[in-house]
Every structure is written in C-alpha cells, then in structure tokens.
C-alpha positions, 0 to 999 in steps of 0.5 A, a space after each residue: 500500499 505504500 506505493 500508492 500512499 506516496 503516490 504524486 497525485 496524493 501527495 497535495 491531499 489531507 494525511 486522512 485522505 491520502 489514507 483513504 485513496 490509498 486503501 482504494 486503490 489497493 483494492 481496486 489493484 487487487 479486484 480489478 480483474 476479478 468477475 462478481 462472484 470474485 469480488 464477492 468472496 473477497 469481500 465476504 473473506 475481508 469482513 471475515 477476516 476483520 472482524 476475526 481480528 478483533 474478536 467478533 462474529 459477524 451478525 447477519 440480519 435477515 433483510 424483510 423484503 
C-alpha cells in the first residue's frame, strides 16, 4: 500500500484522505480482474477476517423484503 500512499497525485491531500485513497487504490488493484462472484467472495473473506481480528462474529440480519 505504500506505493499508493506516496503516489504523486495524492501527496497534496491531507493525511486522512491519502490513507483512504491509498486503500481504495490498493483494493482496486487487487480486484480489477475479478468477476462479480470473485469480488463478492473477496469482500466476504475480508469482512470475516476483519471481525476475527477483533474477536467478533458478524451478526447477519435478514432483509424484510
């Protein structure tokens, strides 16, 4: 992610925005050649890993529709 963080087009941005843009660019680079099902699986795995690192479990709710 550092190669995105120090990208010339982001250096004029405030630090918080640079971090957000660097993360967005890194995710785009990882997922740009994925089909929709692969992207869904990627984000599902990322979400589960996020919860696991914090010792939480996702609380899935069903839609009323």
